[in-house]
TORKOL-4160 file (C-alpha; in steps of 0.2 Angstrom, whole numbers, padded with zeros to 4 digits, m for minus):
201
<pt num="1" X="0072" Y="m0428" Z="m0172"/>
<pt num="2" X="0074" Y="m0416" Z="m0156"/>
<pt num="3" X="0087" Y="m0404" Z="m0154"/>
<pt num="4" X="0087" Y="m0402" Z="m0136"/>
<pt num="5" X="0090" Y="m0418" Z="m0126"/>
<pt num="6" X="0081" Y="m0422" Z="m0109"/>
<pt num="7" X="0087" Y="m0414" Z="m0095"/>
<pt num="8" X="0100" Y="m0425" Z="m0086"/>
<pt num="9" X="0095" Y="m0427" Z="m0066"/>
<pt num="10" X="0102" Y="m0413" Z="m0055"/>
<pt num="11" X="0119" Y="m0417" Z="m0049"/>
<pt num="12" X="0124" Y="m0414" Z="m0031"/>
<pt num="13" X="0128" Y="m0397" Z="m0025"/>
<pt num="14" X="0147" Y="m0394" Z="m0028"/>
<pt num="15" X="0155" Y="m0389" Z="m0011"/>
<pt num="16" X="0168" Y="m0375" Z="m0015"/>
<pt num="17" X="0182" Y="m0379" Z="m0002"/>
<pt num="18" X="0188" Y="m0364" Z="0009"/>
<pt num="19" X="0207" Y="m0359" Z="0009"/>
<pt num="20" X="0207" Y="m0368" Z="0027"/>
<pt num="21" X="0201" Y="m0383" Z="0019"/>
<pt num="22" X="0214" Y="m0384" Z="0006"/>
<pt num="23" X="0229" Y="m0379" Z="0016"/>
<pt num="24" X="0233" Y="m0386" Z="0034"/>
<pt num="25" X="0246" Y="m0372" Z="0037"/>
<pt num="26" X="0233" Y="m0359" Z="0033"/>
<pt num="27" X="0220" Y="m0367" Z="0043"/>
<pt num="28" X="0233" Y="m0368" Z="0058"/>
<pt num="29" X="0235" Y="m0349" Z="0057"/>
<pt num="30" X="0218" Y="m0345" Z="0056"/>
<pt num="31" X="0214" Y="m0356" Z="0071"/>
<pt num="32" X="0229" Y="m0347" Z="0080"/>
<pt num="33" X="0222" Y="m0330" Z="0076"/>
<pt num="34" X="0205" Y="m0336" Z="0082"/>
<pt num="35" X="0214" Y="m0340" Z="0099"/>
<pt num="36" X="0223" Y="m0324" Z="0100"/>
<pt num="37" X="0207" Y="m0315" Z="0097"/>
<pt num="38" X="0197" Y="m0324" Z="0109"/>
<pt num="39" X="0211" Y="m0320" Z="0123"/>
<pt num="40" X="0212" Y="m0303" Z="0118"/>
<pt num="41" X="0193" Y="m0300" Z="0121"/>
<pt num="42" X="0194" Y="m0308" Z="0138"/>
<pt num="43" X="0210" Y="m0297" Z="0142"/>
<pt num="44" X="0200" Y="m0282" Z="0138"/>
<pt num="45" X="0186" Y="m0287" Z="0148"/>
<pt num="46" X="0196" Y="m0289" Z="0163"/>
<pt num="47" X="0206" Y="m0273" Z="0161"/>
<pt num="48" X="0190" Y="m0264" Z="0161"/>
<pt num="49" X="0183" Y="m0272" Z="0177"/>
<pt num="50" X="0200" Y="m0268" Z="0184"/>
<pt num="51" X="0197" Y="m0251" Z="0180"/>
<pt num="52" X="0181" Y="m0249" Z="0186"/>
<pt num="53" X="0186" Y="m0257" Z="0203"/>
<pt num="54" X="0200" Y="m0244" Z="0205"/>
<pt num="55" X="0190" Y="m0230" Z="0200"/>
<pt num="56" X="0177" Y="m0235" Z="0212"/>
<pt num="57" X="0189" Y="m0238" Z="0227"/>
<pt num="58" X="0188" Y="m0223" Z="0239"/>
<pt num="59" X="0204" Y="m0228" Z="0249"/>
<pt num="60" X="0220" Y="m0216" Z="0247"/>
<pt num="61" X="0234" Y="m0220" Z="0235"/>
<pt num="62" X="0248" Y="m0230" Z="0245"/>
<pt num="63" X="0262" Y="m0239" Z="0236"/>
<pt num="64" X="0265" Y="m0256" Z="0243"/>
<pt num="65" X="0284" Y="m0251" Z="0246"/>
<pt num="66" X="0277" Y="m0237" Z="0257"/>
<pt num="67" X="0264" Y="m0248" Z="0265"/>
<pt num="68" X="0276" Y="m0261" Z="0269"/>
<pt num="69" X="0287" Y="m0249" Z="0280"/>
<pt num="70" X="0274" Y="m0249" Z="0294"/>
<pt num="71" X="0271" Y="m0268" Z="0292"/>
<pt num="72" X="0255" Y="m0264" Z="0283"/>
<pt num="73" X="0250" Y="m0275" Z="0266"/>
<pt num="74" X="0247" Y="m0269" Z="0251"/>
<pt num="75" X="0230" Y="m0261" Z="0249"/>
<pt num="76" X="0216" Y="m0268" Z="0237"/>
<pt num="77" X="0218" Y="m0254" Z="0226"/>
<pt num="78" X="0237" Y="m0255" Z="0225"/>
<pt num="79" X="0235" Y="m0274" Z="0221"/>
<pt num="80" X="0222" Y="m0270" Z="0207"/>
<pt num="81" X="0234" Y="m0257" Z="0198"/>
<pt num="82" X="0248" Y="m0270" Z="0200"/>
<pt num="83" X="0237" Y="m0284" Z="0193"/>
<pt num="84" X="0230" Y="m0269" Z="0178"/>
<pt num="85" X="0250" Y="m0266" Z="0174"/>
<pt num="86" X="0253" Y="m0285" Z="0170"/>
<pt num="87" X="0237" Y="m0287" Z="0161"/>
<pt num="88" X="0242" Y="m0274" Z="0151"/>
<pt num="89" X="0258" Y="m0280" Z="0147"/>
<pt num="90" X="0251" Y="m0297" Z="0142"/>
<pt num="91" X="0237" Y="m0289" Z="0131"/>
<pt num="92" X="0251" Y="m0279" Z="0122"/>
<pt num="93" X="0261" Y="m0296" Z="0120"/>
<pt num="94" X="0245" Y="m0302" Z="0113"/>
<pt num="95" X="0242" Y="m0290" Z="0100"/>
<pt num="96" X="0261" Y="m0291" Z="0094"/>
<pt num="97" X="0258" Y="m0309" Z="0091"/>
<pt num="98" X="0242" Y="m0307" Z="0082"/>
<pt num="99" X="0251" Y="m0295" Z="0071"/>
<pt num="100" X="0264" Y="m0308" Z="0066"/>
<pt num="101" X="0251" Y="m0321" Z="0064"/>
<pt num="102" X="0240" Y="m0308" Z="0052"/>
<pt num="103" X="0258" Y="m0307" Z="0041"/>
<pt num="104" X="0260" Y="m0325" Z="0041"/>
<pt num="105" X="0243" Y="m0327" Z="0035"/>
<pt num="106" X="0244" Y="m0315" Z="0022"/>
<pt num="107" X="0260" Y="m0325" Z="0015"/>
<pt num="108" X="0252" Y="m0341" Z="0017"/>
<pt num="109" X="0236" Y="m0336" Z="0006"/>
<pt num="110" X="0245" Y="m0337" Z="m0010"/>
<pt num="111" X="0249" Y="m0357" Z="m0009"/>
<pt num="112" X="0233" Y="m0360" Z="0000"/>
<pt num="113" X="0224" Y="m0351" Z="m0017"/>
<pt num="114" X="0235" Y="m0362" Z="m0028"/>
<pt num="115" X="0229" Y="m0378" Z="m0019"/>
<pt num="116" X="0211" Y="m0372" Z="m0020"/>
<pt num="117" X="0213" Y="m0369" Z="m0039"/>
<pt num="118" X="0219" Y="m0387" Z="m0041"/>
<pt num="119" X="0205" Y="m0394" Z="m0032"/>
<pt num="120" X="0192" Y="m0385" Z="m0040"/>
<pt num="121" X="0199" Y="m0384" Z="m0057"/>
<pt num="122" X="0191" Y="m0401" Z="m0063"/>
<pt num="123" X="0173" Y="m0396" Z="m0059"/>
<pt num="124" X="0177" Y="m0378" Z="m0066"/>
<pt num="125" X="0182" Y="m0386" Z="m0082"/>
<pt num="126" X="0168" Y="m0400" Z="m0082"/>
<pt num="127" X="0156" Y="m0384" Z="m0079"/>
<pt num="128" X="0165" Y="m0374" Z="m0095"/>
<pt num="129" X="0164" Y="m0389" Z="m0106"/>
<pt num="130" X="0145" Y="m0392" Z="m0103"/>
<pt num="131" X="0141" Y="m0372" Z="m0107"/>
<pt num="132" X="0152" Y="m0375" Z="m0123"/>
<pt num="133" X="0142" Y="m0390" Z="m0127"/>
<pt num="134" X="0126" Y="m0381" Z="m0123"/>
<pt num="135" X="0131" Y="m0366" Z="m0134"/>
<pt num="136" X="0133" Y="m0378" Z="m0149"/>
<pt num="137" X="0115" Y="m0384" Z="m0147"/>
<pt num="138" X="0107" Y="m0368" Z="m0145"/>
<pt num="139" X="0117" Y="m0363" Z="m0161"/>
<pt num="140" X="0110" Y="m0377" Z="m0170"/>
<pt num="141" X="0092" Y="m0371" Z="m0165"/>
<pt num="142" X="0096" Y="m0354" Z="m0169"/>
<pt num="143" X="0101" Y="m0359" Z="m0187"/>
<pt num="144" X="0086" Y="m0369" Z="m0189"/>
<pt num="145" X="0075" Y="m0355" Z="m0184"/>
<pt num="146" X="0084" Y="m0344" Z="m0196"/>
<pt num="147" X="0083" Y="m0356" Z="m0210"/>
<pt num="148" X="0064" Y="m0356" Z="m0207"/>
<pt num="149" X="0063" Y="m0338" Z="m0205"/>
<pt num="150" X="0072" Y="m0336" Z="m0222"/>
<pt num="151" X="0060" Y="m0348" Z="m0232"/>
<pt num="152" X="0045" Y="m0340" Z="m0225"/>
<pt num="153" X="0051" Y="m0322" Z="m0230"/>
<pt num="154" X="0055" Y="m0330" Z="m0247"/>
<pt num="155" X="0037" Y="m0335" Z="m0250"/>
<pt num="156" X="0033" Y="m0317" Z="m0246"/>
<pt num="157" X="0023" Y="m0321" Z="m0230"/>
<pt num="158" X="0033" Y="m0312" Z="m0218"/>
<pt num="159" X="0043" Y="m0319" Z="m0203"/>
<pt num="160" X="0038" Y="m0304" Z="m0193"/>
<pt num="161" X="0021" Y="m0311" Z="m0191"/>
<pt num="162" X="0026" Y="m0325" Z="m0180"/>
<pt num="163" X="0033" Y="m0313" Z="m0165"/>
<pt num="164" X="0050" Y="m0308" Z="m0160"/>
<pt num="165" X="0066" Y="m0319" Z="m0162"/>
<pt num="166" X="0079" Y="m0321" Z="m0152"/>
<pt num="167" X="0089" Y="m0307" Z="m0158"/>
<pt num="168" X="0101" Y="m0307" Z="m0143"/>
<pt num="169" X="0110" Y="m0323" Z="m0152"/>
<pt num="170" X="0116" Y="m0311" Z="m0166"/>
<pt num="171" X="0117" Y="m0315" Z="m0184"/>
<pt num="172" X="0114" Y="m0333" Z="m0188"/>
<pt num="173" X="0124" Y="m0332" Z="m0203"/>
<pt num="174" X="0140" Y="m0328" Z="m0193"/>
<pt num="175" X="0136" Y="m0338" Z="m0179"/>
<pt num="176" X="0148" Y="m0341" Z="m0163"/>
<pt num="177" X="0153" Y="m0359" Z="m0164"/>
<pt num="178" X="0153" Y="m0367" Z="m0146"/>
<pt num="179" X="0166" Y="m0379" Z="m0146"/>
<pt num="180" X="0178" Y="m0386" Z="m0132"/>
<pt num="181" X="0195" Y="m0384" Z="m0140"/>
<pt num="182" X="0208" Y="m0396" Z="m0137"/>
<pt num="183" X="0205" Y="m0399" Z="m0119"/>
<pt num="184" X="0206" Y="m0379" Z="m0117"/>
<pt num="185" X="0194" Y="m0371" Z="m0104"/>
<pt num="186" X="0186" Y="m0360" Z="m0116"/>
<pt num="187" X="0175" Y="m0359" Z="m0130"/>
<pt num="188" X="0181" Y="m0353" Z="m0146"/>
<pt num="189" X="0174" Y="m0347" Z="m0162"/>
<pt num="190" X="0177" Y="m0356" Z="m0179"/>
<pt num="191" X="0179" Y="m0339" Z="m0187"/>
<pt num="192" X="0194" Y="m0331" Z="m0192"/>
<pt num="193" X="0207" Y="m0330" Z="m0177"/>
<pt num="194" X="0205" Y="m0311" Z="m0180"/>
<pt num="195" X="0186" Y="m0313" Z="m0175"/>
<pt num="196" X="0189" Y="m0326" Z="m0163"/>
<pt num="197" X="0180" Y="m0322" Z="m0147"/>
<pt num="198" X="0180" Y="m0332" Z="m0128"/>
<pt num="199" X="0164" Y="m0336" Z="m0118"/>
<pt num="200" X="0167" Y="m0330" Z="m0100"/>
<pt num="201" X="0156" Y="m0336" Z="m0087"/>
């Protein structure tokens, strides 16, 4: 009787959902952060263009209030300076709003993680259970090989003639018994409580 079963067909790849997929509030905050960052990039580019235009304008600096006294309109440089001041105020407002959104994202992360855990846990438990069952099969094979080695040694043939054995599994006489205990998502040993160990993936 074969110890190992025929491998099952590969399951569909599991998609680990993002926090945004798990929580609409978190997703909304990320979207808002993206909008603010995009707008800030646009404002920054516009700010640089205005600064270049002002620096390249050779006309004298004349305040609009002064230009209005003789009936002249504001110069292009003065108009650009006014626009630049307004733009910088707008940019500052967006930066303040972005900091507020970042704080809200930090606060929303914990409930989003809880929702993600609830969604992922069934798949986690399923794979943990599969690991424990596989370890139980490995343990059985390990004991079987060890029994054969002891019989070979008992006949004074020497099991060392057959090559290296899987020593990483430890002593087969004190096996680690991979069992899924009472629905708990861990493998536990059948040894004494003091020797009990957990398998961690």
